[in-house]
A tleap script that builds the chain and sets N, CA, C and O, in Angstrom:
source leaprc.protein.ff14SB
mol = sequence {
  NHIE CYS LEU ARG LEU PRO GLY SER TRP GLU
  ARG TRP GLY GLN PHE LEU SER PRO PRO ALA
  ALA GLY ILE HIE ARG GLN ILE LEU PHE ALA
  THR VAL GLY CYS PHE VAL GLY TYR GLN LEU
  VAL LYS ARG ALA GLU TYR MET HIE ALA LYS
  VAL ASP ARG GLU LEU PHE GLU TYR ILE ARG
  HIE HIE PRO ALA ASP PHE ASP SER ALA GLU
  LYS LYS ARG ILE GLY GLN LEU LEU GLU ASP
  PHE HIE PRO ILE CARG
}
set mol.1.N position { -29.935 187.830 -17.892 }
set mol.1.CA position { -30.683 187.315 -16.598 }
set mol.1.C position { -29.777 186.200 -16.068 }
set mol.1.O position { -29.152 185.460 -16.827 }
set mol.2.N position { -29.731 186.110 -14.701 }
set mol.2.CA position { -29.334 184.577 -14.371 }
set mol.2.C position { -30.842 183.510 -13.894 }
set mol.2.O position { -31.960 183.644 -13.395 }
set mol.3.N position { -30.076 182.604 -14.363 }
set mol.3.CA position { -31.197 181.481 -14.086 }
set mol.3.C position { -31.868 181.242 -12.857 }
set mol.3.O position { -31.157 180.978 -11.888 }
set mol.4.N position { -32.903 181.276 -12.733 }
set mol.4.CA position { -33.400 181.439 -11.341 }
set mol.4.C position { -34.197 179.984 -11.339 }
set mol.4.O position { -34.845 179.604 -12.314 }
set mol.5.N position { -34.064 179.234 -10.136 }
set mol.5.CA position { -34.658 178.261 -9.609 }
set mol.5.C position { -35.935 178.530 -8.900 }
set mol.5.O position { -36.098 179.625 -8.362 }
set mol.6.N position { -36.945 177.521 -8.856 }
set mol.6.CA position { -37.880 177.589 -8.229 }
set mol.6.C position { -37.737 178.277 -6.378 }
set mol.6.O position { -36.573 178.635 -6.199 }
set mol.7.N position { -38.207 178.399 -5.696 }
set mol.7.CA position { -38.197 178.502 -4.242 }
set mol.7.C position { -37.272 178.053 -3.487 }
set mol.7.O position { -36.271 178.514 -2.938 }
set mol.8.N position { -37.976 176.717 -3.587 }
set mol.8.CA position { -37.770 175.545 -2.709 }
set mol.8.C position { -36.473 174.789 -3.296 }
set mol.8.O position { -35.888 173.843 -2.767 }
set mol.9.N position { -36.206 175.333 -4.338 }
set mol.9.CA position { -34.944 174.680 -4.720 }
set mol.9.C position { -33.703 175.551 -4.074 }
set mol.9.O position { -32.694 175.145 -3.497 }
set mol.10.N position { -34.121 176.855 -4.365 }
set mol.10.CA position { -33.461 177.951 -3.744 }
set mol.10.C position { -32.862 177.882 -2.606 }
set mol.10.O position { -31.670 178.141 -2.439 }
set mol.11.N position { -33.866 177.430 -1.501 }
set mol.11.CA position { -33.792 177.155 -0.042 }
set mol.11.C position { -33.146 175.788 0.514 }
set mol.11.O position { -33.028 175.497 1.704 }
set mol.12.N position { -32.761 175.026 -0.568 }
set mol.12.CA position { -32.514 173.784 -0.654 }
set mol.12.C position { -31.046 173.863 -0.019 }
set mol.12.O position { -30.608 172.844 0.514 }
set mol.13.N position { -30.398 174.825 -0.044 }
set mol.13.CA position { -28.725 174.785 0.366 }
set mol.13.C position { -29.064 175.424 1.965 }
set mol.13.O position { -28.184 175.364 2.824 }
set mol.14.N position { -29.887 175.797 2.150 }
set mol.14.CA position { -30.081 176.266 3.647 }
set mol.14.C position { -29.967 175.253 4.563 }
set mol.14.O position { -29.476 175.449 5.675 }
set mol.15.N position { -30.447 173.998 4.136 }
set mol.15.CA position { -30.848 173.060 4.950 }
set mol.15.C position { -29.329 172.065 5.347 }
set mol.15.O position { -29.110 171.549 6.443 }
set mol.16.N position { -28.407 171.994 4.105 }
set mol.16.CA position { -27.588 171.211 4.172 }
set mol.16.C position { -26.084 171.918 5.016 }
set mol.16.O position { -25.598 173.020 4.762 }
set mol.17.N position { -25.716 171.199 5.761 }
set mol.17.CA position { -24.280 171.720 6.563 }
set mol.17.C position { -23.292 171.497 5.518 }
set mol.17.O position { -23.381 170.610 4.669 }
set mol.18.N position { -22.246 172.433 5.629 }
set mol.18.CA position { -21.325 172.256 4.573 }
set mol.18.C position { -20.572 171.041 4.037 }
set mol.18.O position { -20.273 170.903 2.851 }
set mol.19.N position { -20.206 169.908 5.307 }
set mol.19.CA position { -19.811 168.777 5.259 }
set mol.19.C position { -20.621 167.988 4.362 }
set mol.19.O position { -20.010 167.341 3.511 }
set mol.20.N position { -22.057 167.907 4.396 }
set mol.20.CA position { -22.865 167.396 3.685 }
set mol.20.C position { -23.292 167.844 2.242 }
set mol.20.O position { -23.921 167.171 1.425 }
set mol.21.N position { -22.912 168.870 2.130 }
set mol.21.CA position { -23.131 169.797 0.731 }
set mol.21.C position { -22.750 169.125 -0.369 }
set mol.21.O position { -23.306 169.139 -1.467 }
set mol.22.N position { -21.574 168.406 0.028 }
set mol.22.CA position { -20.928 167.529 -1.526 }
set mol.22.C position { -21.125 166.026 -1.382 }
set mol.22.O position { -20.577 165.288 -2.202 }
set mol.23.N position { -21.818 165.551 -0.465 }
set mol.23.CA position { -21.978 164.062 -0.070 }
set mol.23.C position { -22.687 163.451 -1.571 }
set mol.23.O position { -22.353 162.307 -1.878 }
set mol.24.N position { -23.322 163.938 -2.183 }
set mol.24.CA position { -23.764 163.334 -3.535 }
set mol.24.C position { -22.286 163.145 -4.585 }
set mol.24.O position { -21.953 162.171 -5.262 }
set mol.25.N position { -21.784 164.122 -4.450 }
set mol.25.CA position { -20.515 163.823 -5.419 }
set mol.25.C position { -19.418 162.372 -4.618 }
set mol.25.O position { -18.658 161.669 -5.283 }
set mol.26.N position { -19.589 162.268 -3.406 }
set mol.26.CA position { -18.742 161.511 -2.735 }
set mol.26.C position { -19.374 160.223 -2.850 }
set mol.26.O position { -18.585 159.283 -2.943 }
set mol.27.N position { -20.713 159.921 -2.869 }
set mol.27.CA position { -21.115 158.748 -3.351 }
set mol.27.C position { -20.859 158.268 -4.755 }
set mol.27.O position { -20.441 157.166 -5.112 }
set mol.28.N position { -21.154 159.194 -5.396 }
set mol.28.CA position { -20.792 159.154 -6.919 }
set mol.28.C position { -19.370 158.893 -7.196 }
set mol.28.O position { -19.093 158.342 -8.262 }
set mol.29.N position { -18.459 159.207 -6.398 }
set mol.29.CA position { -17.324 159.165 -7.098 }
set mol.29.C position { -16.569 157.716 -5.965 }
set mol.29.O position { -15.434 157.248 -6.061 }
set mol.30.N position { -17.277 157.455 -5.322 }
set mol.30.CA position { -17.275 155.879 -4.484 }
set mol.30.C position { -17.693 154.945 -5.217 }
set mol.30.O position { -17.004 153.971 -5.519 }
set mol.31.N position { -19.008 155.157 -5.632 }
set mol.31.CA position { -19.369 154.187 -6.924 }
set mol.31.C position { -18.711 153.812 -7.997 }
set mol.31.O position { -18.473 152.668 -8.384 }
set mol.32.N position { -18.366 155.032 -8.558 }
set mol.32.CA position { -17.318 154.882 -9.977 }
set mol.32.C position { -16.108 154.251 -9.542 }
set mol.32.O position { -15.568 153.420 -10.272 }
set mol.33.N position { -15.609 154.571 -8.387 }
set mol.33.CA position { -14.566 153.841 -7.991 }
set mol.33.C position { -14.452 152.266 -7.910 }
set mol.33.O position { -13.682 151.465 -8.439 }
set mol.34.N position { -15.580 152.129 -6.994 }
set mol.34.CA position { -16.242 150.328 -6.866 }
set mol.34.C position { -15.951 149.758 -8.237 }
set mol.34.O position { -15.387 148.698 -8.509 }
set mol.35.N position { -16.438 150.652 -9.021 }
set mol.35.CA position { -16.943 149.811 -10.562 }
set mol.35.C position { -15.391 149.722 -11.288 }
set mol.35.O position { -14.807 148.712 -11.681 }
set mol.36.N position { -15.081 150.698 -11.310 }
set mol.36.CA position { -13.769 150.605 -12.056 }
set mol.36.C position { -12.862 149.585 -11.218 }
set mol.36.O position { -12.293 148.675 -11.821 }
set mol.37.N position { -12.731 149.718 -9.932 }
set mol.37.CA position { -11.701 148.660 -9.363 }
set mol.37.C position { -12.224 147.278 -9.625 }
set mol.37.O position { -11.313 146.450 -9.623 }
set mol.38.N position { -13.414 146.779 -9.850 }
set mol.38.CA position { -14.111 145.620 -9.893 }
set mol.38.C position { -13.584 144.915 -11.149 }
set mol.38.O position { -13.136 143.776 -11.283 }
set mol.39.N position { -13.783 146.034 -12.144 }
set mol.39.CA position { -13.312 145.443 -13.688 }
set mol.39.C position { -11.785 145.347 -13.690 }
set mol.39.O position { -11.277 144.521 -14.449 }
set mol.40.N position { -11.012 146.100 -12.927 }
set mol.40.CA position { -9.655 145.959 -12.902 }
set mol.40.C position { -9.167 144.569 -12.341 }
set mol.40.O position { -8.278 143.830 -12.763 }
set mol.41.N position { -9.910 144.452 -11.393 }
set mol.41.CA position { -9.720 143.126 -10.837 }
set mol.41.C position { -9.923 141.955 -11.549 }
set mol.41.O position { -9.029 141.108 -11.550 }
set mol.42.N position { -11.070 141.750 -12.223 }
set mol.42.CA position { -11.593 141.041 -13.116 }
set mol.42.C position { -10.653 140.693 -14.262 }
set mol.42.O position { -10.235 139.587 -14.607 }
set mol.43.N position { -10.441 141.789 -14.721 }
set mol.43.CA position { -9.559 141.792 -15.980 }
set mol.43.C position { -7.989 141.223 -15.787 }
set mol.43.O position { -7.388 140.650 -16.695 }
set mol.44.N position { -7.458 141.459 -14.535 }
set mol.44.CA position { -6.316 140.581 -14.023 }
set mol.44.C position { -6.559 139.258 -13.615 }
set mol.44.O position { -5.683 138.427 -13.853 }
set mol.45.N position { -7.520 138.936 -13.081 }
set mol.45.CA position { -7.652 137.510 -12.953 }
set mol.45.C position { -8.134 136.645 -14.085 }
set mol.45.O position { -8.052 135.418 -14.036 }
set mol.46.N position { -8.697 137.379 -15.227 }
set mol.46.CA position { -8.588 136.871 -16.434 }
set mol.46.C position { -7.268 136.509 -17.224 }
set mol.46.O position { -7.013 135.540 -17.940 }
set mol.47.N position { -6.410 137.752 -16.810 }
set mol.47.CA position { -5.397 137.768 -17.712 }
set mol.47.C position { -4.177 136.438 -17.306 }
set mol.47.O position { -3.409 135.874 -18.086 }
set mol.48.N position { -4.380 136.182 -15.564 }
set mol.48.CA position { -3.696 135.371 -15.214 }
set mol.48.C position { -3.995 134.191 -15.548 }
set mol.48.O position { -3.121 133.507 -16.079 }
set mol.49.N position { -5.532 133.555 -15.285 }
set mol.49.CA position { -6.143 132.665 -15.978 }
set mol.49.C position { -5.483 132.366 -17.290 }
set mol.49.O position { -4.803 131.356 -17.471 }
set mol.50.N position { -5.688 133.196 -18.115 }
set mol.50.CA position { -5.252 133.074 -19.733 }
set mol.50.C position { -3.659 132.547 -19.273 }
set mol.50.O position { -3.469 131.337 -19.157 }
set mol.51.N position { -2.812 133.282 -19.082 }
set mol.51.CA position { -1.368 132.807 -18.736 }
set mol.51.C position { -1.197 131.227 -18.184 }
set mol.51.O position { -0.304 130.548 -18.692 }
set mol.52.N position { -1.948 130.717 -17.270 }
set mol.52.CA position { -1.997 129.475 -16.505 }
set mol.52.C position { -2.449 128.565 -17.661 }
set mol.52.O position { -1.780 127.576 -17.957 }
set mol.53.N position { -3.424 128.845 -18.227 }
set mol.53.CA position { -4.012 127.979 -19.190 }
set mol.53.C position { -3.209 127.839 -20.167 }
set mol.53.O position { -3.386 126.715 -20.636 }
set mol.54.N position { -2.369 128.429 -20.753 }
set mol.54.CA position { -1.341 128.772 -22.127 }
set mol.54.C position { -0.099 127.706 -21.521 }
set mol.54.O position { 0.432 126.879 -22.262 }
set mol.55.N position { 0.255 127.856 -20.128 }
set mol.55.CA position { 1.509 127.178 -19.842 }
set mol.55.C position { 1.015 125.537 -19.147 }
set mol.55.O position { 1.782 124.660 -18.749 }
set mol.56.N position { -0.175 125.513 -19.167 }
set mol.56.CA position { -0.501 123.835 -18.605 }
set mol.56.C position { -0.853 123.411 -19.944 }
set mol.56.O position { -0.899 122.181 -19.956 }
set mol.57.N position { -1.099 123.868 -20.987 }
set mol.57.CA position { -1.449 123.573 -22.398 }
set mol.57.C position { 0.162 122.924 -23.001 }
set mol.57.O position { 0.412 121.838 -23.523 }
set mol.58.N position { 0.965 123.961 -22.709 }
set mol.58.CA position { 2.283 123.745 -23.164 }
set mol.58.C position { 2.709 122.448 -22.318 }
set mol.58.O position { 3.177 121.513 -22.967 }
set mol.59.N position { 2.598 122.319 -21.023 }
set mol.59.CA position { 3.134 120.962 -20.488 }
set mol.59.C position { 2.278 119.827 -20.987 }
set mol.59.O position { 2.719 118.682 -20.887 }
set mol.60.N position { 1.233 120.019 -21.453 }
set mol.60.CA position { 0.389 118.924 -21.645 }
set mol.60.C position { 0.852 118.377 -22.965 }
set mol.60.O position { 0.770 117.169 -23.187 }
set mol.61.N position { 1.337 119.223 -23.856 }
set mol.61.CA position { 1.676 118.603 -25.367 }
set mol.61.C position { 3.296 118.559 -25.357 }
set mol.61.O position { 3.849 118.197 -26.396 }
set mol.62.N position { 4.238 118.981 -24.009 }
set mol.62.CA position { 5.638 118.599 -23.914 }
set mol.62.C position { 5.889 118.173 -22.844 }
set mol.62.O position { 6.613 118.785 -22.059 }
set mol.63.N position { 5.342 117.025 -22.579 }
set mol.63.CA position { 5.836 116.317 -21.279 }
set mol.63.C position { 7.301 115.956 -20.961 }
set mol.63.O position { 7.797 115.875 -19.837 }
set mol.64.N position { 7.970 115.731 -22.278 }
set mol.64.CA position { 9.413 115.437 -22.016 }
set mol.64.C position { 10.102 116.408 -21.367 }
set mol.64.O position { 10.985 116.287 -20.517 }
set mol.65.N position { 9.574 117.476 -21.886 }
set mol.65.CA position { 10.392 118.630 -20.990 }
set mol.65.C position { 10.484 118.898 -19.555 }
set mol.65.O position { 11.433 119.456 -19.003 }
set mol.66.N position { 9.441 118.463 -19.003 }
set mol.66.CA position { 9.100 118.572 -17.797 }
set mol.66.C position { 9.055 116.971 -16.772 }
set mol.66.O position { 8.924 116.846 -15.554 }
set mol.67.N position { 9.196 116.090 -17.676 }
set mol.67.CA position { 9.589 114.996 -17.064 }
set mol.67.C position { 11.016 114.547 -16.517 }
set mol.67.O position { 11.991 114.147 -17.154 }
set mol.68.N position { 10.859 114.720 -15.235 }
set mol.68.CA position { 12.588 114.567 -14.632 }
set mol.68.C position { 12.454 113.299 -13.210 }
set mol.68.O position { 11.588 113.283 -12.336 }
set mol.69.N position { 13.395 112.521 -13.354 }
set mol.69.CA position { 13.454 111.356 -12.630 }
set mol.69.C position { 13.821 111.989 -11.103 }
set mol.69.O position { 13.410 111.283 -10.182 }
set mol.70.N position { 14.388 112.966 -10.787 }
set mol.70.CA position { 14.958 113.655 -10.016 }
set mol.70.C position { 14.326 114.985 -9.998 }
set mol.70.O position { 14.043 115.695 -10.964 }
set mol.71.N position { 14.100 115.273 -8.371 }
set mol.71.CA position { 13.673 116.779 -8.269 }
set mol.71.C position { 14.982 117.628 -8.191 }
set mol.71.O position { 16.061 117.323 -7.682 }
set mol.72.N position { 14.604 118.769 -8.825 }
set mol.72.CA position { 15.633 119.634 -8.557 }
set mol.72.C position { 15.091 120.960 -7.757 }
set mol.72.O position { 13.904 121.278 -7.678 }
set mol.73.N position { 16.490 121.863 -7.026 }
set mol.73.CA position { 15.989 122.351 -6.266 }
set mol.73.C position { 16.118 123.949 -6.988 }
set mol.73.O position { 16.983 123.988 -7.863 }
set mol.74.N position { 15.552 124.961 -6.802 }
set mol.74.CA position { 15.278 126.189 -7.573 }
set mol.74.C position { 17.091 126.805 -7.764 }
set mol.74.O position { 17.405 127.474 -8.748 }
set mol.75.N position { 17.828 126.540 -6.969 }
set mol.75.CA position { 19.096 126.799 -7.101 }
set mol.75.C position { 19.955 126.246 -8.299 }
set mol.75.O position { 20.880 126.882 -8.803 }
set mol.76.N position { 19.571 125.055 -8.680 }
set mol.76.CA position { 19.970 124.220 -9.948 }
set mol.76.C position { 19.191 125.135 -10.947 }
set mol.76.O position { 19.944 125.682 -11.752 }
set mol.77.N position { 18.157 125.368 -11.062 }
set mol.77.CA position { 17.228 125.551 -11.906 }
set mol.77.C position { 17.827 127.095 -12.417 }
set mol.77.O position { 17.806 127.370 -13.616 }
set mol.78.N position { 18.261 127.888 -11.592 }
set mol.78.CA position { 18.561 129.342 -12.144 }
set mol.78.C position { 20.050 129.406 -12.431 }
set mol.78.O position { 20.784 128.505 -12.026 }
set mol.79.N position { 20.499 130.392 -13.083 }
set mol.79.CA position { 21.870 130.633 -13.801 }
set mol.79.C position { 22.738 131.315 -12.313 }
set mol.79.O position { 22.100 132.037 -11.546 }
set mol.80.N position { 23.990 131.039 -12.083 }
set mol.80.CA position { 24.631 131.808 -11.056 }
set mol.80.C position { 24.548 133.237 -11.299 }
set mol.80.O position { 24.360 133.696 -12.425 }
set mol.81.N position { 24.702 134.033 -10.128 }
set mol.81.CA position { 24.422 135.544 -10.187 }
set mol.81.C position { 25.754 136.241 -10.078 }
set mol.81.O position { 26.274 136.193 -8.964 }
set mol.82.N position { 26.345 136.825 -10.948 }
set mol.82.CA position { 27.699 137.462 -11.018 }
set mol.82.C position { 27.422 139.130 -11.049 }
set mol.82.O position { 27.195 139.686 -12.123 }
set mol.83.N position { 27.457 139.817 -9.881 }
set mol.83.CA position { 27.265 141.364 -10.181 }
set mol.83.C position { 28.137 141.904 -11.165 }
set mol.83.O position { 29.141 141.328 -11.584 }
set mol.84.N position { 27.738 143.006 -11.520 }
set mol.84.CA position { 28.542 143.896 -12.326 }
set mol.84.C position { 29.971 144.360 -11.728 }
set mol.84.O position { 31.151 144.157 -12.016 }
set mol.85.N position { 29.358 144.988 -10.885 }
set mol.85.CA position { 30.083 145.995 -9.886 }
set mol.85.C position { 31.389 145.001 -9.017 }
set mol.85.O position { 32.113 145.534 -8.176 }
savepdb mol mol.pdb
quit
């Protein structure tokens, strides 16, 4: 035999229009998506802060590597580009 629901539950489907019939799933997926998105953004910000903290610590411990009397332009810091083709 198939599982029979009480009469009031069987008739519940009559009151919902087809677009509203799956609204609970949409709310569930939106909530899960917001939670996962929040966690991913929080982790990305943590990783960026960790890298920044490590770089600033390196700069603090090695000031001679970063102490220059003259300002260099970005073109002076990068190597020249030579295309392969």
